C-alpha positions as CSV (number, residue, x, y, z in Angstrom):
1,M,-8.2,13.4,20.0
2,T,-5.5,15.2,18.2
3,E,-6.7,16.8,14.9
4,H,-4.9,16.4,11.6
5,P,-5.1,19.4,9.4
6,S,-5.0,19.4,6.1
7,R,-1.6,20.7,4.1
8,R,-3.2,23.5,2.6
9,R,-4.1,24.7,6.3
10,F,-1.0,23.8,7.9
11,V,0.5,26.2,5.3
12,K,-2.0,29.1,6.1
13,E,-1.6,28.7,9.8
14,S,1.7,27.3,10.9
15,L,3.7,29.7,8.6
16,G,1.7,32.8,9.1
17,I,1.0,33.4,5.4
18,P,-1.9,35.5,4.5
19,A,-4.7,33.5,3.6
20,A,-5.3,35.9,0.2
21,I,-1.8,34.8,-0.4
22,A,-2.0,31.2,0.2
23,A,-5.2,31.3,-1.6
24,G,-3.3,32.4,-4.8
25,L,-0.6,29.7,-4.6
26,S,-1.3,26.4,-6.5
27,F,-1.0,23.3,-4.1
28,E,2.2,22.5,-5.2
29,H,3.8,25.9,-4.4
30,Q,2.2,25.9,-1.0
31,A,3.9,22.5,-0.2
32,L,7.1,23.7,-1.3
33,L,6.8,26.9,0.9
34,A,5.9,24.7,3.9
35,Q,9.3,23.0,3.6
36,L,11.3,25.9,3.1
37,V,10.2,27.8,6.0
38,D,8.6,25.4,8.6
39,R,11.7,23.2,9.8
40,K,11.0,23.3,13.6
41,D,9.7,19.8,13.9
42,Y,12.5,18.2,11.8
43,G,14.4,15.4,13.5
44,K,12.5,15.3,16.9
45,A,11.5,12.0,18.0
46,R,8.1,11.4,19.3
47,E,6.5,8.8,21.0
48,P,5.2,5.5,18.7
49,V,1.6,5.2,17.7
50,K,-0.4,2.5,20.1
51,G,-3.4,0.6,19.1
52,L,-3.2,0.2,15.3
53,Q,-6.2,-2.0,14.3
54,Q,-5.7,-5.5,13.0
55,G,-7.7,-8.0,10.9
56,R,-7.6,-11.7,10.2
57,F,-5.7,-12.3,6.9
58,G,-5.2,-16.3,6.3
59,E,-3.4,-17.4,9.4
60,Q,-2.0,-14.4,10.6
61,E,-3.3,-10.9,12.2
62,V,-2.1,-8.1,9.9
63,S,-2.4,-4.5,10.4
64,R,-4.9,-2.7,8.6
65,L,-2.2,-0.4,7.5
66,I,0.7,-2.2,5.6
67,I,3.8,-0.5,4.3
68,G,4.5,-1.0,0.9
69,G,7.6,-1.5,-1.0
70,N,7.5,0.5,-4.2
71,L,9.6,3.4,-2.9
72,I,12.2,0.9,-1.3
73,S,12.5,-1.1,-4.8
74,G,12.9,2.1,-6.4
75,S,9.1,1.9,-8.2
76,A,8.1,5.6,-7.7
77,H,5.3,5.6,-10.0
78,A,6.2,9.7,-10.6
79,G,5.0,10.1,-14.0
80,D,7.1,12.3,-16.4
81,L,9.6,13.0,-13.0
82,V,12.0,10.0,-14.4
83,Y,14.8,10.8,-12.1
84,Q,12.2,9.7,-9.2
85,S,13.2,5.9,-9.2
86,A,17.1,6.6,-9.3
87,L,16.5,8.9,-6.2
88,M,14.4,6.4,-4.4
89,T,17.2,3.7,-4.9
90,H,19.8,5.7,-3.5
91,Y,18.1,7.1,-0.8
92,F,16.8,3.6,0.6
93,T,20.3,2.0,1.2
94,D,20.3,-1.5,2.9
95,E,20.4,0.4,6.4
96,K,17.4,2.9,5.5
97,I,15.4,-0.2,4.7
98,M,16.2,-1.7,8.2
99,E,15.4,1.7,9.7
100,T,12.1,2.3,7.9
101,W,10.8,-1.2,8.8
102,A,12.0,-0.8,12.2
103,I,9.7,2.4,12.7
104,A,6.8,0.9,11.1
105,E,7.1,-2.1,13.6
106,Q,7.5,0.7,16.4
107,N,4.3,2.0,15.6
108,G,2.4,-1.0,15.0
109,I,2.4,-1.7,11.5
110,N,3.0,-5.6,11.4
111,S,3.1,-6.2,7.7
112,T,5.2,-5.3,4.5
113,L,4.1,-5.5,0.9
114,M,7.2,-6.3,-1.4
115,R,8.3,-7.9,-4.4
116,A,9.5,-11.5,-4.4
117,D,13.2,-10.8,-5.8
118,P,16.8,-11.2,-4.7
119,H,17.2,-7.5,-3.5
120,I,14.2,-8.0,-0.9
121,V,15.0,-11.3,-0.1
122,R,18.5,-10.3,1.0
123,N,17.0,-7.1,2.9
124,Y,14.3,-9.0,4.6
125,Q,16.4,-11.7,5.8
126,A,18.9,-9.5,7.2
127,Y,15.9,-7.5,8.8
128,R,14.7,-10.8,10.4
129,K,17.9,-11.7,11.7
130,R,18.0,-8.5,13.5
131,G,15.0,-9.5,15.6
132,G,12.7,-7.9,12.9
133,R,9.0,-9.4,12.9
134,L,7.3,-7.8,10.0
135,H,5.3,-10.3,8.0
136,W,6.0,-10.4,4.4
137,I,3.3,-10.3,1.7
138,A,5.0,-11.1,-1.6
139,Q,4.0,-9.5,-5.1
140,S,5.2,-11.5,-7.8
141,A,8.3,-10.2,-10.0
142,P,7.6,-10.8,-13.6
143,E,11.4,-10.7,-14.4
144,Q,11.9,-13.4,-12.1
145,G,10.0,-16.0,-14.6
146,D,7.7,-18.6,-13.9
147,P,5.2,-16.9,-11.2
148,V,4.6,-20.1,-9.4
149,E,8.6,-20.7,-9.2
150,N,8.7,-17.1,-7.7
151,A,6.0,-18.1,-5.3
152,R,7.6,-20.9,-4.1
153,M,11.2,-18.9,-3.6
154,A,9.2,-16.1,-1.7
155,R,7.8,-19.0,0.6
156,D,11.3,-20.5,1.1
157,S,12.7,-16.8,1.8
158,G,9.9,-16.0,4.5
159,A,6.9,-14.8,2.9
160,Y,3.7,-16.2,4.1
161,A,1.4,-14.9,1.2
162,V,1.9,-13.7,-2.6
163,Y,-0.4,-12.5,-5.1
164,Y,0.0,-12.5,-9.1
165,H,1.3,-9.3,-10.2
166,G,-1.6,-6.8,-10.8
167,G,0.0,-5.3,-14.2
168,K,0.3,-9.0,-15.5
169,C,-3.2,-10.1,-14.6
170,D,-4.8,-7.1,-16.4
171,T,-2.9,-8.0,-19.3
172,M,-4.1,-11.3,-19.5
173,V,-7.6,-10.8,-18.8
174,R,-7.3,-7.9,-21.6
175,E,-6.0,-10.8,-23.9
176,G,-8.8,-13.1,-22.9
177,K,-6.4,-15.6,-20.8
178,I,-8.2,-15.6,-17.5
179,D,-8.0,-19.5,-17.3
180,E,-4.0,-18.9,-17.4
181,V,-4.6,-16.6,-14.7
182,G,-6.5,-19.4,-12.8
183,E,-3.8,-21.8,-13.4
184,I,-1.3,-19.4,-11.7
185,V,-3.2,-18.6,-9.0
186,E,-3.8,-22.5,-8.6
187,G,-0.3,-23.3,-8.9
188,M,0.9,-20.6,-5.9
189,K,-2.1,-22.3,-3.9
190,K,-0.4,-25.5,-4.2
191,T,2.7,-24.3,-2.9
192,G,1.2,-23.9,0.4
193,I,1.6,-20.1,0.5
194,F,-1.5,-17.7,1.1
195,A,-2.2,-16.8,-2.6
196,G,-3.9,-13.7,-4.1
197,L,-4.5,-12.0,-7.3
198,G,-4.0,-8.4,-8.6
199,G,-5.3,-5.8,-10.7
200,H,-5.7,-2.2,-11.4
201,R,-8.9,-2.6,-13.3
202,L,-11.9,-4.0,-12.2
203,E,-12.6,-6.1,-15.0
204,T,-9.6,-8.0,-13.8
205,I,-11.4,-8.3,-10.5
206,R,-14.8,-9.3,-12.2
207,A,-13.3,-11.7,-15.0
208,S,-11.8,-13.7,-11.7
209,E,-15.0,-13.9,-10.0
210,E,-17.2,-14.9,-12.8
211,A,-14.7,-17.8,-13.8
212,G,-14.3,-19.0,-10.1
213,I,-11.0,-18.8,-9.6
214,D,-11.3,-18.3,-5.8
215,P,-7.9,-16.5,-5.0
216,D,-7.1,-16.2,-1.0
217,F,-7.2,-12.5,-1.5
218,Y,-7.3,-9.6,-3.7
219,M,-4.7,-6.8,-4.2
220,Y,-6.5,-3.9,-6.0
221,T,-6.1,-0.3,-6.5
222,V,-8.8,2.0,-5.2
223,N,-8.4,5.9,-5.1
224,R,-10.1,9.2,-5.5
225,V,-7.6,10.7,-8.2
226,D,-8.1,8.4,-11.0
227,Y,-4.7,7.1,-11.2
228,L,-4.9,3.1,-12.5
229,S,-8.1,2.9,-10.7
230,S,-11.8,2.3,-12.0
231,D,-14.8,4.4,-11.1
232,P,-15.2,4.5,-7.4
233,D,-19.1,3.8,-7.5
234,E,-18.5,0.8,-9.5
235,I,-15.6,-0.3,-7.1
236,E,-18.1,0.0,-4.1
237,S,-21.1,-1.8,-5.6
238,F,-18.9,-4.8,-7.0
239,M,-16.4,-5.3,-4.2
240,K,-19.5,-5.7,-1.9
241,T,-20.1,-8.9,-3.0
242,V,-17.0,-10.4,-3.0
243,Q,-16.0,-12.3,0.0
244,Q,-12.3,-12.6,0.1
245,P,-10.0,-10.0,2.2
246,W,-9.1,-7.4,-0.2
247,I,-5.7,-5.1,0.0
248,G,-6.1,-1.6,-1.3
249,F,-3.3,-0.1,-3.3
250,K,-2.2,3.0,-4.7
251,V,-4.8,4.5,-2.3
252,L,-3.0,7.8,-2.5
253,G,-2.4,7.8,-6.2
254,A,1.3,7.2,-5.9
255,G,1.6,10.8,-4.5
256,R,-1.0,12.7,-6.4
257,E,-3.7,12.6,-3.5
258,K,-3.6,15.8,-1.9
259,Q,-5.6,15.1,1.1
260,L,-4.4,12.0,3.1
261,Q,-7.1,11.7,5.4
262,E,-9.8,11.9,2.8
263,G,-7.6,9.1,0.7
264,F,-7.3,6.7,3.5
265,V,-11.0,7.4,4.6
266,H,-12.1,6.8,0.9
267,A,-10.1,3.4,0.5
268,F,-11.8,2.1,3.5
269,A,-15.0,3.5,2.8
270,R,-15.2,1.8,-0.3
271,G,-14.4,-1.6,1.2
272,A,-10.5,-2.1,1.6
273,D,-10.1,-4.2,4.4
274,F,-6.3,-3.3,4.6
275,I,-4.3,-0.6,2.6
276,A,-0.8,-1.0,1.5
277,V,0.9,2.6,1.5
278,G,4.7,3.1,0.5
279,M,6.0,5.6,3.1
280,F,9.2,6.9,3.5
281,D,10.7,6.9,7.3
282,W,9.9,10.5,8.3
283,Q,6.0,9.4,7.0
284,V,5.5,6.4,9.0
285,R,4.4,7.5,12.0
286,D,2.1,10.4,10.8
287,D,0.5,7.9,8.4
288,T,0.1,5.2,11.2
289,A,-1.2,8.1,13.7
290,L,-3.9,9.1,10.8
291,V,-5.3,5.8,10.1
292,Q,-5.8,4.4,13.5
293,E,-7.8,7.8,14.1
294,I,-9.8,7.3,11.2
295,L,-10.7,3.4,12.0
296,A,-11.4,4.6,15.8
297,K,-13.7,6.7,14.7
298,G,-15.9,4.3,12.3
299,I,-16.2,3.5,8.9
300,D,-19.2,3.8,7.0
301,R,-19.2,1.2,4.4
302,P,-21.5,-0.9,2.5
303,R,-19.1,-3.9,2.3
304,P,-18.4,-5.9,5.8
305,W,-15.0,-6.3,6.8
306,R,-13.6,-9.5,5.6
307,Y,-11.0,-11.1,7.6
């Protein structure tokens, strides 16, 4: 079985950097040096990943790894690097979006998670016309107005699932408006779409469960780097009692996680049934191979897989 070295080890071994020198560099500088020196694999075609695992999600079989849409939409979550969103928008031209989705499909990813807005609708429908088969799980887009109408638009545009925006849910729960959240989720369900609830705070998921909202699934953050996520032990303890499927997101802390393997394992071990990961075209194959191998080895998790 192929071993996936850490980025730090990759720098030390593949570049021939003496260990003492590598140890004296920050992780950021090691990664930068790797890109400056080692270009032997750039542009080389490799065999697609086979056998990416799937699980039941509503009426669909969904790949355990879902390609996220934040990068495609220019939502980079890059902290103080304010140019990143503009950079993402310029990188992900319509043609690059098509190419990235095609690579995802070639490697066994069969679902994408994207905003329910005109930009995504136009590209997704164009992709389907080209023969693309990715399932679309939609995130409600706050600027589009009524989330129930937004869910209906997503359904009519080809999405088979939608969830109420996590930031909006967090805010409403904080303001004591859990009943309104329940009305929105129920309204989404009445459109006939598989309807979920998103959140970045465990309090949001806990409030939903206590109020008996019963969404079809949860979209909830989980990571090791404390980025828009709650205490991992508390997440694991509470989520093992939750019956609905759970898509984990921000599992790499929007790029802040330094060790991909540990980040992916952490999300599944804490109980996520699927993970949504934003990926560039050149990252898709390696991320898929890593997830496929991790799941093939087995995950020690207290929460049963929810299908």
